[in-house]
N, C-alpha and C positions, 0 to 999 in steps of 0.2 A: 504494500500500500504506500509506504513512504517513497519507494523508488518511483512509483507512478506519479506522485506529486512532483518529484524532482525533474522527471522527464518533461513535464508540462511547463517548466520554466524556460525551456529551449535555450539555456545558457549554462555552460559548465561552470563558469566562474560563480554565478549566482547559486548554483547547486552546492558548490564547495563552501560558500559563505554561510550556508544554513548550519554548518557544524558549530558556528559560534553561538547559535541559539540554544542548542541542546546537545548533550553527548549522544543522544539517540541518532542524531543526524550526522555526526562526525564520521567522515570517510565514506559515507554512503555513495557519494558521487562516483567513486572509483568503480562501482559495480553497475553503473548505468550502461545500457546497450546503445544509447544514443548520446553522442557527445558533440557539443558545438563550442569551438574555441574561436571567438571573435575579438578583434582588436587586442591581440595578445603579442607580447614580445617573444622572440625566438627562444631566449633562455628559459623563460617561464613555461613555454610550450614544451620544451625538452623535459623539464621536471614533471609536468603534468602527465605527459604521455607515458613516462616511466612508472607512474603510479597507478595507471589503469589496470584493474584486476580482471575485467571481463575479456576473455581471449578472442571473442568473435562479436564484433559490433554490428548492429543493424544500420547505423548511420554515423558517419564521422565528417564533421565540417570544420575546416581549418582556414581561417582568414587572417593573415598577418598584414597589418596596415602598411601603406606605402612608405611611411617614415622609417620603417625597419627593412631596408634593402639588405638582402642576404646573399652570400656567396653560393655558387652552384654546389660546392661540397656540402654545405649546410642543407641545401635543398634535397640533395641525395639522401642525407641522413634522415631528414624529416619524412620523406617519402617511404624510406625503409621502415621507419617506426610506424607509419600509417599502415603499411602492408602487413606488418606483424599483428596488427589488431584486426585484420581480415574483415573490413567493413563490406556490407552489401551495397551501401550507397556512400560514395566519397565525393566531397567537395573540397578542393584544395586551391587556395589562392595565395600567391606570394609575389613579391617584387624583387627582381634582380637588378644589378647595375649594368648599364650598357657596355662597360669595359669588360665585363665577363661573359658577353653574349656568345663567344665562340667556344666556351667550355661545355662539353657535352654532359648531359645528365641522363642516365639510363633509367627508364621507367621500370620499377619493379613489377612483379606479377601480383595481381589482386585476384586470388582464386575464387572468392565468393561474390565479387562485385558484379552487380547487374547494371549499375549506373555510375559513371565516373565523369566528373567535371573538373578540368584542370585549367586554371587561369593563372599562368605563370609568365609574368611580364618581363621582357628583355632576356629571356632564357632560351636555351637550345636543348630540345629533348630528343632522345633516341629510343626506339622500341627496345623491348627486352632482348637480350642476346639469345642466340640459338633458336630453338623451336618452342620456347616458352609461350604459352597462350593465356588469354583471358577467357576461360572456358565458358562462362555464363554471361559475359558482358553483352547488354542489349542497347544501352544508350551511352554515347561518348560525346563529350563536348570539350573542345580544346581551343584556347584563345590566348593571345598575347605573346606567343612564342614562335620559334621556328621548329618545324618538324617535317620529316618526309612522311606524310600521311599514307602514301602508297606502301611504305614498308611496315607501317603500324597495323593497318587494317587486316592483313592476313593473320595476325595474332588474335583476331576477334571473330571467330567463326559464326557467332550468333548475333552479330551487330545488326540492329534494326533501325536505329536513329543516330545520325551523325550530324553534329551542329557545332557552330562556333566560327571564330575568325581563324581560318586554317591556312597556313603558309606551306605550300607543298614543297617547293624547292627553295634554294637559298640564293638564287641568282640576284635577288634584290639586295642581298647583303654581301656583295663580293668583298673579299678581304683586301685591305689596302696595305697589308704587311705580310711577311712570311707566315705561312699557315702553321697553326699549332697542331699537336696530335689530336686526331679525331675532329679536325676542323670541318665545318659544314661544306667547305669547298671540295672536300674529298668524296662526298657522297655520290653514289652511282646516279647517272642521268638517264638510265634506260627505262624509267618507270612508265613513260608514255606508251610503250609497247607491251607492258606486262598485262597478263590476264589474272586479275586478282579476284579470288572467290568472294563475292559479295551477295550470295544468294539470299541472305536474310534481310539485307538492307532495304528499308521501305521509305524512310524519310531522311532528307538531307537539308540542312540550313547552313548557308555560308554568308558571313558578314564581311563587308569591306572588299567586295570583288572589284579589282582594279582594271580588268580587261587585258592584262598582259597575256602573252602567248602561253606561258606555262599554266596560268589560271584557266584559260580556255581549254587547254589540253587536259587539265584535271577534270573539268566538266565532262569532256569526251570520255575519259576513263570511267567515270561514274556511270554514265549512260550505257556504256558498253558492258560493264561488269555487273552492275546492280540490276539484274534482269527482273527483279520483283519490285523495283522502286515505284512508289505511288505518288510521292510528292517531293518537289524540290523548291526551296525558297532561297532567293539570292538577294542580299543587301548590297546595293551599289556604293562604291566609293564616290565622293563628291564630284570627281572629275570624269565619271563615266556616264554617258548618255546613250539613248537608243541608237542615235545616228553615228556614234563613235565606232571605231573599228572593232574594239572588244565587245561593245554592246551589240553590234550587228551579228557578230559570230555567236554570241550567247543566244540571241533570239532565234537564230537559224537552227541551233541545236534544239531549242525548245520545240520549234515547229516540226523538226524531224522525229520527235518522240511524243506524239499526241496522247499516248496512253498514260503519260506522267503529268500530273497537275503541277504546273510551274507558275510561280508568282515572284514578282520583283518589287522591292521597295528601296527607297533611298536611305542609306544608313546615316 
């Protein structure tokens, strides 16, 4: 009964503070299956995650504010800690520094996750190494970062919904200095011709479509591989118009796939 009351607070900090009211409440927050860490500093978050007693969460929300920009190594550690708690629903938002945007962060496997939302600003993500999969993932949202989404999707065999501001290639972020190990410049460029199994994908939403060739090619890949796709929603960048080159190509793709309900809005 007490745990149900704490869950309804929708804030782990508030749940922890109830321990000051009565010894009956002390430490109960550690056993919650739903945890929400908002506006929390990285050091405090490390301490809190290490105290969680529940080995498998139903929901984990982590939002570190912009004033706490953190290094990719720290992000890797936090993602690892989140993966160990095995959430079904994960929301993870952090801010990196632009100077660290070429340092790769490997996404760990979340075996129980059916929904993952990653808003990792100024950071560079890599899919899990080897054949590791997200076996039950149905909804994926990624924004703020660089990632080769074509390499990530094969790890998600049951993906139904794909959304967010997704940067497929890294050509927009060409290095102006010698490449670092695992630099995004080294990533394979043959994704355009790949046949990626997207048999479960039904809905796609992309924000900030800029009309560049690689973005148009990514739309082509989705239409080609997601044979069960029912809906595609595209948010246009401010400089893209229906009469622009990228806009014309996008609408041409929409017309070529009448079975998919396509909608466009200005982001």
